[in-house]
Backbone and ligand atoms as CSV (ligand in chain L), in Angstrom:
chain,resi,resn,atom,element,x,y,z
A,1,MET,N,N,-84.471,87.939,83.574
A,1,MET,CA,C,-84.444,88.736,82.343
A,1,MET,C,C,-83.014,88.913,81.844
A,2,LYS,N,N,-82.187,89.289,82.812
A,2,LYS,CA,C,-80.787,89.497,82.493
A,2,LYS,C,C,-80.132,88.204,82.017
A,3,LEU,N,N,-80.549,87.102,82.706
A,3,LEU,CA,C,-80.012,85.776,82.386
A,3,LEU,C,C,-80.422,85.348,80.971
A,4,SER,N,N,-81.714,85.619,80.669
A,4,SER,CA,C,-82.176,85.228,79.320
A,4,SER,C,C,-81.475,86.041,78.234
A,5,LEU,N,N,-81.153,87.291,78.554
A,5,LEU,CA,C,-80.415,88.130,77.584
A,5,LEU,C,C,-79.013,87.578,77.350
A,6,ILE,N,N,-78.389,87.200,78.464
A,6,ILE,CA,C,-77.036,86.633,78.366
A,6,ILE,C,C,-77.067,85.340,77.563
A,7,LEU,N,N,-78.129,84.539,77.845
A,7,LEU,CA,C,-78.270,83.249,77.141
A,7,LEU,C,C,-78.482,83.473,75.633
A,8,ALA,N,N,-79.359,84.468,75.327
A,8,ALA,CA,C,-79.656,84.773,73.912
A,8,ALA,C,C,-78.392,85.240,73.200
A,9,LYS,N,N,-77.619,86.092,73.920
A,9,LYS,CA,C,-76.380,86.603,73.330
A,9,LYS,C,C,-75.407,85.453,73.058
A,10,HIS,N,N,-75.335,84.555,74.036
A,10,HIS,CA,C,-74.439,83.414,73.923
A,10,HIS,C,C,-74.828,82.514,72.732
A,11,VAL,N,N,-76.172,82.262,72.661
A,11,VAL,CA,C,-76.688,81.423,71.562
A,11,VAL,C,C,-76.376,82.082,70.225
A,12,THR,N,N,-76.565,83.416,70.171
A,12,THR,CA,C,-76.301,84.146,68.919
A,12,THR,C,C,-74.839,84.011,68.510
A,13,VAL,N,N,-73.953,84.145,69.509
A,13,VAL,CA,C,-72.511,84.028,69.218
A,13,VAL,C,C,-72.197,82.640,68.683
A,14,VAL,N,N,-72.742,81.619,69.350
A,14,VAL,CA,C,-72.475,80.232,68.927
A,14,VAL,C,C,-73.002,80.008,67.512
A,15,VAL,N,N,-74.263,80.432,67.284
A,15,VAL,CA,C,-74.873,80.234,65.954
A,15,VAL,C,C,-74.054,80.954,64.882
A,16,THR,N,N,-73.620,82.189,65.231
A,16,THR,CA,C,-72.818,82.956,64.259
A,16,THR,C,C,-71.524,82.211,63.938
A,17,ARG,N,N,-70.880,81.704,65.008
A,17,ARG,CA,C,-69.619,80.966,64.789
A,17,ARG,C,C,-69.849,79.736,63.893
A,18,VAL,N,N,-70.956,79.028,64.197
A,18,VAL,CA,C,-71.277,77.839,63.389
A,18,VAL,C,C,-71.490,78.245,61.932
A,19,LEU,N,N,-72.245,79.357,61.755
A,19,LEU,CA,C,-72.516,79.810,60.380
A,19,LEU,C,C,-71.223,80.186,59.654
A,20,ILE,N,N,-70.320,80.858,60.387
A,20,ILE,CA,C,-69.027,81.241,59.774
A,20,ILE,C,C,-68.275,79.985,59.344
A,21,LYS,N,N,-68.307,78.970,60.265
A,21,LYS,CA,C,-67.614,77.710,59.934
A,21,LYS,C,C,-68.233,77.055,58.699
A,22,VAL,N,N,-69.577,77.036,58.678
A,22,VAL,CA,C,-70.272,76.428,57.528
A,22,VAL,C,C,-69.889,77.165,56.249
A,23,ASN,N,N,-69.880,78.522,56.341
A,23,ASN,CA,C,-69.504,79.320,55.169
A,23,ASN,C,C,-68.092,79.006,54.713
A,24,LYS,N,N,-67.195,78.897,55.722
A,24,LYS,CA,C,-65.791,78.600,55.395
A,24,LYS,C,C,-65.683,77.253,54.702
A,25,LEU,N,N,-66.454,76.280,55.289
A,25,LEU,CA,C,-66.410,74.927,54.709
A,25,LEU,C,C,-66.919,74.952,53.278
A,26,GLN,N,N,-68.013,75.729,53.093
A,26,GLN,CA,C,-68.587,75.823,51.746
A,26,GLN,C,C,-67.572,76.434,50.786
A,27,LEU,N,N,-66.888,77.498,51.296
A,27,LEU,CA,C,-65.886,78.154,50.473
A,27,LEU,C,C,-64.758,77.183,50.151
A,28,MET,N,N,-64.352,76.422,51.207
A,28,MET,CA,C,-63.288,75.448,50.991
A,28,MET,C,C,-63.721,74.405,49.960
A,29,GLY,N,N,-65.003,73.990,50.112
A,29,GLY,CA,C,-65.543,73.015,49.170
A,29,GLY,C,C,-65.494,73.543,47.753
A,30,GLU,N,N,-65.880,74.835,47.611
A,30,GLU,CA,C,-65.859,75.432,46.278
A,30,GLU,C,C,-64.431,75.530,45.754
A,31,LEU,N,N,-63.514,75.935,46.666
A,31,LEU,CA,C,-62.101,76.030,46.255
A,31,LEU,C,C,-61.576,74.668,45.833
A,32,TYR,N,N,-61.967,73.661,46.629
A,32,TYR,CA,C,-61.520,72.291,46.346
A,32,TYR,C,C,-62.025,71.856,44.971
A,33,PHE,N,N,-63.332,72.147,44.763
A,33,PHE,CA,C,-63.962,71.786,43.489
A,33,PHE,C,C,-63.244,72.492,42.331
A,34,PHE,N,N,-62.985,73.814,42.554
A,34,PHE,CA,C,-62.345,74.607,41.513
A,34,PHE,C,C,-60.920,74.101,41.243
A,35,SER,N,N,-60.179,73.820,42.348
A,35,SER,CA,C,-58.797,73.373,42.150
A,35,SER,C,C,-58.773,72.015,41.464
A,36,GLY,N,N,-59.775,71.161,41.769
A,36,GLY,CA,C,-59.877,69.865,41.091
A,36,GLY,C,C,-60.060,70.049,39.596
A,37,LYS,N,N,-60.965,70.996,39.273
A,37,LYS,CA,C,-61.229,71.259,37.843
A,37,LYS,C,C,-59.982,71.810,37.161
A,38,LEU,N,N,-59.296,72.730,37.874
A,38,LEU,CA,C,-58.093,73.343,37.310
A,38,LEU,C,C,-57.012,72.283,37.084
A,39,THR,N,N,-56.853,71.399,38.088
A,39,THR,CA,C,-55.844,70.339,37.958
A,39,THR,C,C,-56.157,69.461,36.752
A,40,ALA,N,N,-57.436,69.062,36.626
A,40,ALA,CA,C,-57.828,68.196,35.506
A,40,ALA,C,C,-57.549,68.901,34.179
A,41,HIS,N,N,-57.863,70.226,34.150
A,41,HIS,CA,C,-57.647,70.993,32.920
A,41,HIS,C,C,-56.156,71.044,32.584
A,42,LEU,N,N,-55.330,71.322,33.619
A,42,LEU,CA,C,-53.883,71.404,33.393
A,42,LEU,C,C,-53.336,70.061,32.935
A,43,GLN,N,N,-53.857,68.985,33.560
A,43,GLN,CA,C,-53.401,67.650,33.167
A,43,GLN,C,C,-53.709,67.391,31.700
A,44,ARG,N,N,-54.942,67.766,31.297
A,44,ARG,CA,C,-55.329,67.545,29.898
A,44,ARG,C,C,-54.424,68.337,28.953
A,45,SER,N,N,-54.155,69.616,29.328
A,45,SER,CA,C,-53.302,70.450,28.479
A,45,SER,C,C,-51.913,69.841,28.385
A,46,TYR,N,N,-51.420,69.356,29.527
A,46,TYR,CA,C,-50.074,68.773,29.576
A,46,TYR,C,C,-49.997,67.560,28.646
A,47,ILE,N,N,-51.046,66.704,28.720
A,47,ILE,CA,C,-51.067,65.513,27.852
A,47,ILE,C,C,-51.086,65.940,26.389
A,48,ASP,N,N,-51.895,66.990,26.085
A,48,ASP,CA,C,-51.949,67.479,24.695
A,48,ASP,C,C,-50.582,67.971,24.246
A,49,ILE,N,N,-49.897,68.697,25.160
A,49,ILE,CA,C,-48.575,69.232,24.809
A,49,ILE,C,C,-47.633,68.069,24.532
A,50,ILE,N,N,-47.634,67.058,25.426
A,50,ILE,CA,C,-46.735,65.908,25.246
A,50,ILE,C,C,-47.058,65.208,23.937
A,51,LYS,N,N,-48.363,64.980,23.698
A,51,LYS,CA,C,-48.746,64.290,22.459
A,51,LYS,C,C,-48.286,65.087,21.250
A,52,GLY,N,N,-48.520,66.400,21.309
A,52,GLY,CA,C,-48.139,67.273,20.202
A,52,GLY,C,C,-46.648,67.206,19.961
A,53,THR,N,N,-45.879,67.214,21.053
A,53,THR,CA,C,-44.420,67.191,20.921
A,53,THR,C,C,-43.986,65.892,20.276
A,54,VAL,N,N,-44.547,64.775,20.781
A,54,VAL,CA,C,-44.148,63.471,20.247
A,54,VAL,C,C,-44.525,63.369,18.781
A,55,MET,N,N,-45.772,63.783,18.480
A,55,MET,CA,C,-46.242,63.610,17.122
A,55,MET,C,C,-45.537,64.532,16.137
A,56,SER,N,N,-45.071,65.696,16.617
A,56,SER,CA,C,-44.462,66.615,15.667
A,56,SER,C,C,-42.935,66.517,15.689
A,57,GLU,N,N,-42.415,65.637,16.525
A,57,GLU,CA,C,-40.966,65.537,16.647
A,57,GLU,C,C,-40.359,64.902,15.395
A,58,GLU,N,N,-39.317,65.517,14.913
A,58,GLU,CA,C,-38.643,64.978,13.732
A,58,GLU,C,C,-37.911,63.687,14.087
A,59,THR,N,N,-37.731,62.857,13.080
A,59,THR,CA,C,-36.974,61.620,13.267
A,59,THR,C,C,-35.691,61.723,12.438
A,60,ILE,N,N,-34.942,60.648,12.457
A,60,ILE,CA,C,-33.690,60.588,11.692
A,60,ILE,C,C,-33.949,60.775,10.186
A,61,PHE,N,N,-35.162,60.414,9.745
A,61,PHE,CA,C,-35.473,60.531,8.323
A,61,PHE,C,C,-35.423,61.994,7.845
A,62,SER,N,N,-35.845,62.934,8.707
A,62,SER,CA,C,-35.777,64.357,8.312
A,62,SER,C,C,-34.335,64.767,8.080
A,63,LYS,N,N,-33.449,64.251,8.922
A,63,LYS,CA,C,-32.017,64.589,8.769
A,63,LYS,C,C,-31.461,63.994,7.468
A,64,ILE,N,N,-31.929,62.782,7.117
A,64,ILE,CA,C,-31.488,62.172,5.850
A,64,ILE,C,C,-32.018,63.002,4.677
A,65,ILE,N,N,-33.296,63.389,4.762
A,65,ILE,CA,C,-33.917,64.176,3.683
A,65,ILE,C,C,-33.152,65.487,3.477
A,66,ARG,N,N,-32.766,66.130,4.575
A,66,ARG,CA,C,-32.004,67.402,4.463
A,66,ARG,C,C,-30.515,67.144,4.234
A,67,GLN,N,N,-30.155,65.869,4.186
A,67,GLN,CA,C,-28.758,65.443,3.974
A,67,GLN,C,C,-27.818,65.944,5.076
A,68,GLU,N,N,-28.385,66.074,6.277
A,68,GLU,CA,C,-27.530,66.369,7.441
A,68,GLU,C,C,-26.827,65.085,7.876
A,69,ILE,N,N,-27.403,63.948,7.442
A,69,ILE,CA,C,-26.750,62.642,7.567
A,69,ILE,C,C,-26.513,62.185,6.132
A,70,PRO,N,N,-25.270,61.804,5.821
A,70,PRO,CA,C,-24.964,61.579,4.395
A,70,PRO,C,C,-25.396,60.219,3.855
A,71,THR,N,N,-26.653,59.859,4.078
A,71,THR,CA,C,-27.187,58.631,3.465
A,71,THR,C,C,-27.416,58.904,1.979
A,72,PRO,N,N,-26.874,58.059,1.089
A,72,PRO,CA,C,-27.082,58.327,-0.341
A,72,PRO,C,C,-28.573,58.290,-0.714
A,73,LEU,N,N,-28.998,59.312,-1.431
A,73,LEU,CA,C,-30.399,59.360,-1.869
A,73,LEU,C,C,-30.515,58.704,-3.237
A,74,LEU,N,N,-31.495,57.828,-3.383
A,74,LEU,CA,C,-31.747,57.211,-4.684
A,74,LEU,C,C,-32.634,58.118,-5.527
A,75,TYR,N,N,-33.409,58.955,-4.833
A,75,TYR,CA,C,-34.352,59.841,-5.527
A,75,TYR,C,C,-34.726,60.964,-4.572
A,76,GLN,N,N,-34.946,62.152,-5.132
A,76,GLN,CA,C,-35.515,63.250,-4.337
A,76,GLN,C,C,-36.173,64.253,-5.261
A,77,ASP,N,N,-37.357,64.670,-4.894
A,77,ASP,CA,C,-37.991,65.799,-5.587
A,77,ASP,C,C,-38.602,66.709,-4.522
A,78,GLU,N,N,-39.524,67.561,-4.923
A,78,GLU,CA,C,-40.055,68.536,-3.961
A,78,GLU,C,C,-40.991,67.885,-2.938
A,79,LEU,N,N,-41.429,66.644,-3.204
A,79,LEU,CA,C,-42.385,66.009,-2.296
A,79,LEU,C,C,-41.824,64.812,-1.524
A,80,VAL,N,N,-41.009,64.004,-2.198
A,80,VAL,CA,C,-40.558,62.756,-1.561
A,80,VAL,C,C,-39.064,62.523,-1.743
A,81,SER,N,N,-38.535,61.633,-0.902
A,81,SER,CA,C,-37.136,61.208,-1.014
A,81,SER,C,C,-37.109,59.692,-0.861
A,82,ALA,N,N,-36.035,59.073,-1.381
A,82,ALA,CA,C,-35.905,57.613,-1.257
A,82,ALA,C,C,-34.452,57.246,-1.005
A,83,PHE,N,N,-34.264,56.243,-0.161
A,83,PHE,CA,C,-32.908,55.765,0.159
A,83,PHE,C,C,-33.012,54.307,0.580
A,84,ARG,N,N,-31.876,53.608,0.563
A,84,ARG,CA,C,-31.898,52.188,0.943
A,84,ARG,C,C,-32.048,52.042,2.447
A,85,ASP,N,N,-32.792,50.998,2.833
A,85,ASP,CA,C,-32.958,50.712,4.259
A,85,ASP,C,C,-31.595,50.327,4.851
A,86,ILE,N,N,-31.319,50.849,6.035
A,86,ILE,CA,C,-30.017,50.606,6.666
A,86,ILE,C,C,-29.846,49.132,7.058
A,87,SER,N,N,-30.957,48.462,7.233
A,87,SER,CA,C,-30.900,47.061,7.641
A,87,SER,C,C,-31.830,46.252,6.720
A,88,PRO,N,N,-31.370,46.016,5.486
A,88,PRO,CA,C,-32.273,45.421,4.482
A,88,PRO,C,C,-32.752,44.024,4.870
A,89,ARG,N,N,-34.047,43.801,4.790
A,89,ARG,CA,C,-34.624,42.482,5.131
A,89,ARG,C,C,-34.597,41.561,3.921
A,90,VAL,N,N,-34.508,42.129,2.729
A,90,VAL,CA,C,-34.483,41.343,1.485
A,90,VAL,C,C,-33.432,41.959,0.565
A,91,ASP,N,N,-33.207,41.334,-0.586
A,91,ASP,CA,C,-32.137,41.799,-1.475
A,91,ASP,C,C,-32.298,43.266,-1.880
A,92,SER,N,N,-33.517,43.635,-2.157
A,92,SER,CA,C,-33.771,45.031,-2.527
A,92,SER,C,C,-34.762,45.625,-1.521
A,93,HIS,N,N,-34.281,46.558,-0.707
A,93,HIS,CA,C,-35.129,47.141,0.347
A,93,HIS,C,C,-34.905,48.651,0.369
A,94,ILE,N,N,-35.888,49.341,-0.181
A,94,ILE,CA,C,-35.786,50.809,-0.323
A,94,ILE,C,C,-36.916,51.455,0.472
A,95,LEU,N,N,-36.630,52.630,1.044
A,95,LEU,CA,C,-37.666,53.390,1.751
A,95,LEU,C,C,-38.002,54.644,0.953
A,96,ILE,N,N,-39.287,54.864,0.758
A,96,ILE,CA,C,-39.744,56.088,0.085
A,96,ILE,C,C,-40.498,56.900,1.128
A,97,VAL,N,N,-40.063,58.129,1.348
A,97,VAL,CA,C,-40.622,58.930,2.452
A,97,VAL,C,C,-41.061,60.307,1.960
A,98,PRO,N,N,-42.121,60.846,2.555
A,98,PRO,CA,C,-42.481,62.233,2.221
A,98,PRO,C,C,-41.437,63.183,2.821
A,99,ASN,N,N,-41.125,64.265,2.137
A,99,ASN,CA,C,-40.172,65.233,2.705
A,99,ASN,C,C,-40.747,65.895,3.948
A,100,LYS,N,N,-42.064,66.112,3.922
A,100,LYS,CA,C,-42.739,66.709,5.080
A,100,LYS,C,C,-42.869,65.662,6.182
A,101,HIS,N,N,-42.644,66.067,7.411
A,101,HIS,CA,C,-42.792,65.104,8.500
A,101,HIS,C,C,-44.273,64.825,8.776
A,102,ILE,N,N,-44.654,63.566,8.555
A,102,ILE,CA,C,-46.001,63.099,8.928
A,102,ILE,C,C,-45.732,61.866,9.777
A,103,ALA,N,N,-46.207,61.862,11.006
A,103,ALA,CA,C,-45.810,60.798,11.943
A,103,ALA,C,C,-46.349,59.426,11.541
A,104,THR,N,N,-47.632,59.339,11.286
A,104,THR,CA,C,-48.230,58.036,10.958
A,104,THR,C,C,-49.277,58.229,9.860
A,105,ILE,N,N,-49.723,57.107,9.322
A,105,ILE,CA,C,-50.788,57.174,8.311
A,105,ILE,C,C,-52.060,57.795,8.922
A,106,ASN,N,N,-52.231,57.655,10.225
A,106,ASN,CA,C,-53.384,58.283,10.886
A,106,ASN,C,C,-53.344,59.806,10.788
A,107,ASP,N,N,-52.175,60.352,10.510
A,107,ASP,CA,C,-52.025,61.809,10.495
A,107,ASP,C,C,-52.115,62.419,9.092
A,108,VAL,N,N,-52.310,61.579,8.066
A,108,VAL,CA,C,-52.376,62.165,6.721
A,108,VAL,C,C,-53.717,62.878,6.538
A,109,THR,N,N,-53.688,63.904,5.702
A,109,THR,CA,C,-54.913,64.634,5.396
A,109,THR,C,C,-55.072,64.660,3.876
A,110,SER,N,N,-56.183,65.214,3.440
A,110,SER,CA,C,-56.418,65.276,1.988
A,110,SER,C,C,-55.331,66.105,1.300
A,111,GLU,N,N,-54.707,67.008,2.047
A,111,GLU,CA,C,-53.619,67.818,1.465
A,111,GLU,C,C,-52.407,66.966,1.082
A,112,ASP,N,N,-52.310,65.771,1.663
A,112,ASP,CA,C,-51.144,64.908,1.420
A,112,ASP,C,C,-51.364,63.932,0.260
A,113,GLU,N,N,-52.526,64.006,-0.387
A,113,GLU,CA,C,-52.842,62.997,-1.404
A,113,GLU,C,C,-51.837,62.995,-2.561
A,114,LEU,N,N,-51.398,64.166,-2.965
A,114,LEU,CA,C,-50.417,64.240,-4.064
A,114,LEU,C,C,-49.115,63.557,-3.639
A,115,THR,N,N,-48.694,63.824,-2.409
A,115,THR,CA,C,-47.455,63.228,-1.884
A,115,THR,C,C,-47.574,61.709,-1.810
A,116,LEU,N,N,-48.706,61.222,-1.326
A,116,LEU,CA,C,-48.889,59.769,-1.192
A,116,LEU,C,C,-48.906,59.105,-2.572
A,117,GLY,N,N,-49.517,59.755,-3.536
A,117,GLY,CA,C,-49.526,59.229,-4.902
A,117,GLY,C,C,-48.115,59.222,-5.468
A,118,ARG,N,N,-47.360,60.286,-5.188
A,118,ARG,CA,C,-45.982,60.382,-5.667
A,118,ARG,C,C,-45.137,59.247,-5.090
A,119,MET,N,N,-45.400,58.874,-3.847
A,119,MET,CA,C,-44.640,57.775,-3.230
A,119,MET,C,C,-44.786,56.500,-4.059
A,120,ILE,N,N,-45.961,56.280,-4.624
A,120,ILE,CA,C,-46.182,55.064,-5.432
A,120,ILE,C,C,-45.503,55.176,-6.795
A,121,THR,N,N,-45.601,56.334,-7.427
A,121,THR,CA,C,-44.953,56.444,-8.751
A,121,THR,C,C,-43.433,56.363,-8.607
A,122,VAL,N,N,-42.920,56.880,-7.503
A,122,VAL,CA,C,-41.468,56.784,-7.274
A,122,VAL,C,C,-41.084,55.331,-6.967
A,123,ALA,N,N,-41.929,54.623,-6.223
A,123,ALA,CA,C,-41.661,53.197,-5.941
A,123,ALA,C,C,-41.585,52.417,-7.246
A,124,LYS,N,N,-42.513,52.682,-8.145
A,124,LYS,CA,C,-42.540,51.996,-9.447
A,124,LYS,C,C,-41.255,52.277,-10.227
A,125,LYS,N,N,-40.837,53.527,-10.253
A,125,LYS,CA,C,-39.613,53.924,-10.971
A,125,LYS,C,C,-38.387,53.228,-10.360
A,126,LEU,N,N,-38.301,53.217,-9.019
A,126,LEU,CA,C,-37.128,52.631,-8.362
A,126,LEU,C,C,-37.116,51.106,-8.499
A,127,ALA,N,N,-38.299,50.502,-8.528
A,127,ALA,CA,C,-38.387,49.051,-8.735
A,127,ALA,C,C,-37.814,48.708,-10.103
A,128,LYS,N,N,-38.137,49.527,-11.088
A,128,LYS,CA,C,-37.604,49.302,-12.449
A,128,LYS,C,C,-36.088,49.474,-12.447
A,129,GLU,N,N,-35.629,50.553,-11.800
A,129,GLU,CA,C,-34.175,50.813,-11.767
A,129,GLU,C,C,-33.415,49.696,-11.042
A,130,ASP,N,N,-34.055,49.106,-10.033
A,130,ASP,CA,C,-33.399,48.019,-9.288
A,130,ASP,C,C,-33.595,46.666,-9.975
A,131,GLY,N,N,-34.294,46.667,-11.112
A,131,GLY,CA,C,-34.497,45.442,-11.902
A,131,GLY,C,C,-35.424,44.435,-11.239
A,132,ILE,N,N,-36.355,44.923,-10.441
A,132,ILE,CA,C,-37.277,43.988,-9.767
A,132,ILE,C,C,-38.728,44.189,-10.207
A,133,ASP,N,N,-38.910,45.050,-11.203
A,133,ASP,CA,C,-40.291,45.339,-11.601
A,133,ASP,C,C,-40.976,44.123,-12.218
A,134,GLU,N,N,-40.234,43.346,-13.016
A,134,GLU,CA,C,-40.858,42.192,-13.674
A,134,GLU,C,C,-40.990,41.008,-12.718
A,135,SER,N,N,-39.965,40.781,-11.893
A,135,SER,CA,C,-40.043,39.643,-10.952
A,135,SER,C,C,-41.091,39.918,-9.862
A,136,GLY,N,N,-41.253,41.169,-9.516
A,136,GLY,CA,C,-42.294,41.534,-8.544
A,136,GLY,C,C,-41.727,42.076,-7.248
A,137,TYR,N,N,-42.577,42.741,-6.518
A,137,TYR,CA,C,-42.147,43.378,-5.255
A,137,TYR,C,C,-43.370,43.659,-4.396
A,138,ARG,N,N,-43.105,44.138,-3.208
A,138,ARG,CA,C,-44.197,44.452,-2.272
A,138,ARG,C,C,-43.978,45.846,-1.703
A,139,LEU,N,N,-45.080,46.583,-1.544
A,139,LEU,CA,C,-45.020,47.906,-0.910
A,139,LEU,C,C,-45.736,47.823,0.430
A,140,ILE,N,N,-45.068,48.289,1.469
A,140,ILE,CA,C,-45.663,48.196,2.822
A,140,ILE,C,C,-45.529,49.538,3.536
A,141,ILE,N,N,-46.612,49.941,4.189
A,141,ILE,CA,C,-46.528,51.092,5.108
A,141,ILE,C,C,-47.032,50.603,6.464
A,142,ASN,N,N,-46.171,50.614,7.461
A,142,ASN,CA,C,-46.564,50.188,8.809
A,142,ASN,C,C,-47.147,51.369,9.574
A,143,CYS,N,N,-48.126,51.070,10.435
A,143,CYS,CA,C,-48.735,52.150,11.236
A,143,CYS,C,C,-48.827,51.750,12.710
A,144,ASN,N,N,-48.181,52.554,13.536
A,144,ASN,CA,C,-48.225,52.389,15.009
A,144,ASN,C,C,-47.709,51.014,15.462
A,145,SER,N,N,-47.854,50.717,16.733
A,145,SER,CA,C,-47.116,49.574,17.289
A,145,SER,C,C,-47.582,48.228,16.756
A,146,ASP,N,N,-48.895,48.014,16.654
A,146,ASP,CA,C,-49.349,46.722,16.110
A,146,ASP,C,C,-48.940,46.563,14.655
A,147,GLY,N,N,-48.799,47.677,13.964
A,147,GLY,CA,C,-48.364,47.634,12.561
A,147,GLY,C,C,-46.858,47.470,12.421
A,148,GLY,N,N,-46.145,47.520,13.545
A,148,GLY,CA,C,-44.686,47.325,13.512
A,148,GLY,C,C,-43.915,48.573,13.129
A,149,GLN,N,N,-44.544,49.760,13.310
A,149,GLN,CA,C,-43.838,50.997,12.954
A,149,GLN,C,C,-42.783,51.332,13.997
A,150,GLU,N,N,-41.570,51.586,13.514
A,150,GLU,CA,C,-40.470,51.942,14.429
A,150,GLU,C,C,-40.067,53.401,14.276
A,151,VAL,N,N,-40.127,53.897,13.046
A,151,VAL,CA,C,-39.748,55.291,12.801
A,151,VAL,C,C,-41.029,56.077,12.509
A,152,TYR,N,N,-41.258,57.108,13.350
A,152,TYR,CA,C,-42.516,57.849,13.253
A,152,TYR,C,C,-42.414,59.031,12.275
A,153,HIS,N,N,-42.101,58.658,11.061
A,153,HIS,CA,C,-42.135,59.556,9.898
A,153,HIS,C,C,-42.555,58.595,8.791
A,154,ILE,N,N,-43.774,58.744,8.278
A,154,ILE,CA,C,-44.287,57.685,7.408
A,154,ILE,C,C,-43.319,57.389,6.255
A,155,HIS,N,N,-43.278,56.125,5.892
A,155,HIS,CA,C,-42.368,55.667,4.842
A,155,HIS,C,C,-42.949,54.410,4.223
A,156,MET,N,N,-42.701,54.265,2.948
A,156,MET,CA,C,-43.155,53.075,2.239
A,156,MET,C,C,-41.950,52.181,2.016
A,157,HIS,N,N,-42.058,50.919,2.429
A,157,HIS,CA,C,-40.995,49.951,2.163
A,157,HIS,C,C,-41.227,49.391,0.764
A,158,LEU,N,N,-40.191,49.429,-0.060
A,158,LEU,CA,C,-40.219,48.739,-1.354
A,158,LEU,C,C,-39.329,47.513,-1.184
A,159,LEU,N,N,-39.956,46.334,-1.255
A,159,LEU,CA,C,-39.237,45.083,-0.954
A,159,LEU,C,C,-39.292,44.151,-2.154
A,160,GLY,N,N,-38.157,43.612,-2.514
A,160,GLY,CA,C,-38.156,42.666,-3.636
A,160,GLY,C,C,-36.781,42.064,-3.841
A,161,GLY,N,N,-36.611,41.494,-5.048
A,161,GLY,CA,C,-35.325,40.875,-5.379
A,161,GLY,C,C,-35.261,39.414,-5.008
A,162,GLN,N,N,-36.319,38.909,-4.426
A,162,GLN,CA,C,-36.409,37.488,-4.055
A,162,GLN,C,C,-37.878,37.193,-3.757
A,163,PRO,N,N,-38.265,35.904,-3.782
A,163,PRO,CA,C,-39.673,35.603,-3.460
A,163,PRO,C,C,-39.989,36.035,-2.026
A,164,LEU,N,N,-41.119,36.666,-1.845
A,164,LEU,CA,C,-41.456,37.217,-0.522
A,164,LEU,C,C,-42.418,36.332,0.273
A,165,GLY,N,N,-42.840,35.243,-0.339
A,165,GLY,CA,C,-43.699,34.320,0.414
A,165,GLY,C,C,-45.078,34.883,0.660
A,166,THR,N,N,-45.742,34.320,1.664
A,166,THR,CA,C,-47.111,34.742,1.942
A,166,THR,C,C,-47.110,36.168,2.484
A,167,MET,N,N,-48.262,36.749,2.503
A,167,MET,CA,C,-48.313,38.162,2.824
A,167,MET,C,C,-47.885,38.481,4.256
A,168,LEU,N,N,-48.306,37.650,5.221
A,168,LEU,CA,C,-48.034,37.965,6.629
A,168,LEU,C,C,-47.481,36.766,7.369
A,169,SER,N,N,-46.552,37.025,8.290
A,169,SER,CA,C,-46.227,35.976,9.263
A,169,SER,C,C,-46.373,36.624,10.623
A,170,VAL,N,N,-47.464,36.309,11.317
A,170,VAL,CA,C,-47.773,36.972,12.596
A,170,VAL,C,C,-47.134,36.214,13.746
L,1,LIG,P1,P,-40.768,50.692,10.267
L,1,LIG,O1,O,-40.618,49.499,11.149
L,1,LIG,O2,O,-41.829,50.508,9.217
L,1,LIG,O3,O,-40.925,51.982,11.044
L,1,LIG,O4,O,-39.421,50.773,9.453
L,1,LIG,C1,C,-38.341,51.583,9.818
L,1,LIG,C2,C,-37.228,51.193,8.913
L,1,LIG,O5,O,-36.278,52.228,8.909
L,1,LIG,C3,C,-36.521,49.917,9.342
L,1,LIG,O6,O,-36.587,48.965,8.299
L,1,LIG,C4,C,-35.100,50.388,9.618
L,1,LIG,O7,O,-34.121,49.436,9.250
L,1,LIG,C5,C,-35.020,51.651,8.790
L,1,LIG,N1,N,-34.051,52.642,9.239
L,1,LIG,C6,C,-33.879,53.098,10.490
L,1,LIG,N2,N,-32.885,54.014,10.523
L,1,LIG,C7,C,-32.444,54.143,9.251
L,1,LIG,C8,C,-31.434,54.930,8.637
L,1,LIG,N3,N,-30.675,55.767,9.325
L,1,LIG,N4,N,-31.240,54.800,7.315
L,1,LIG,C9,C,-31.999,53.954,6.599
L,1,LIG,N5,N,-32.951,53.179,7.114
L,1,LIG,C10,C,-33.189,53.262,8.434
């Protein structure tokens, strides 16, 4: 009788210990699961922050627009500015840019429609002033890497002053 009591007590202790271990493991599992979720969430937030920083970061064009860099402006109003490309690919190479920083064409919204329209009317005016309106010219906006965009502040290239050949050379 005494032996069976001792045995029962022993079994109870062992079972209790096993149960405590199982509970601990379950708790650890839950903690692991939770920490995994938290890590994934933090990673996502971090990526969003990095993307936001990159996309909202000003480029050299903002400094030109504010004339913190003394690039001569060919035109400026409340919406857009224009100046000659620093490394002209053709005889007449002008950039028309919105004053507001917009990283790529993917980032424009309906609120920017007036600005985008203004970029074209200013291109037309500058083409006339540069004497290339009758001979002809090309307007280009590059978007992201496949589009050949180097400066992440949208800009329209006004190109002319010589025959421009076929539309693309890939
Ligand atoms: P994209 O490849 O469409 O992004 O064109 C960027 C253009 O900006 C290139 O044609 C560059 O030569 C021109 N560019 C870069 N820095 C300057 C600058 N400081 N002043 C004028 N044009 C610039």
